[in-house]
C-alpha positions as CSV (number, residue, x, y, z in Angstrom):
1,X,19.5,-1.7,5.0
2,X,18.7,-5.4,4.4
3,X,15.4,-6.5,5.9
4,X,14.6,-10.1,6.7
5,X,11.4,-11.6,5.4
6,X,10.8,-13.5,8.7
7,X,8.6,-11.3,10.9
8,X,10.0,-12.5,14.2
9,X,11.3,-10.7,17.2
10,X,14.5,-9.9,15.4
11,X,12.6,-8.4,12.5
12,X,10.7,-6.1,14.9
13,X,13.9,-5.1,16.6
14,X,15.5,-4.3,13.2
15,X,12.4,-2.2,12.3
16,X,12.7,-0.3,15.6
17,X,16.4,0.3,15.0
18,X,15.7,1.5,11.5
19,X,13.1,4.0,12.8
20,X,15.5,5.2,15.5
21,X,18.3,5.6,13.0
22,X,16.0,7.6,10.7
23,X,15.0,9.8,13.5
24,X,18.6,10.3,14.6
25,X,19.6,11.1,11.0
26,X,16.8,13.7,10.7
27,X,17.7,15.3,14.0
28,X,21.4,15.4,13.0
29,X,20.5,17.0,9.7
30,X,18.4,19.6,11.4
31,X,21.1,20.4,14.0
32,X,23.8,20.6,11.2
33,X,21.5,22.9,9.2
34,X,20.9,25.2,12.2
35,X,24.6,25.3,13.0
36,X,25.4,26.3,9.4
37,X,22.6,28.9,9.5
38,X,24.0,30.4,12.7
39,X,27.5,30.5,11.4
40,X,26.3,32.2,8.2
41,X,24.2,34.7,10.2
42,X,26.8,35.7,12.7
43,X,28.4,38.5,10.7
44,X,24.9,39.9,9.8
45,X,23.9,39.8,13.5
46,X,27.1,41.6,14.5
47,X,26.6,44.3,11.9
48,X,22.9,44.7,12.9
49,X,24.0,45.0,16.6
50,X,26.6,47.7,15.7
51,X,24.0,49.7,13.8
52,X,21.6,49.9,16.7
């Protein structure tokens, strides 16, 4: 991301957008990780359920 040196209202908005994008990226990464973990654990959970 290119940041402007001028600390005006636009600079503040860009910083807020950067923070929001970073938060969204982190949340997206966590959700993807959890989905992959769930998909990988499904067969194990099914086996465990059958054994009980």
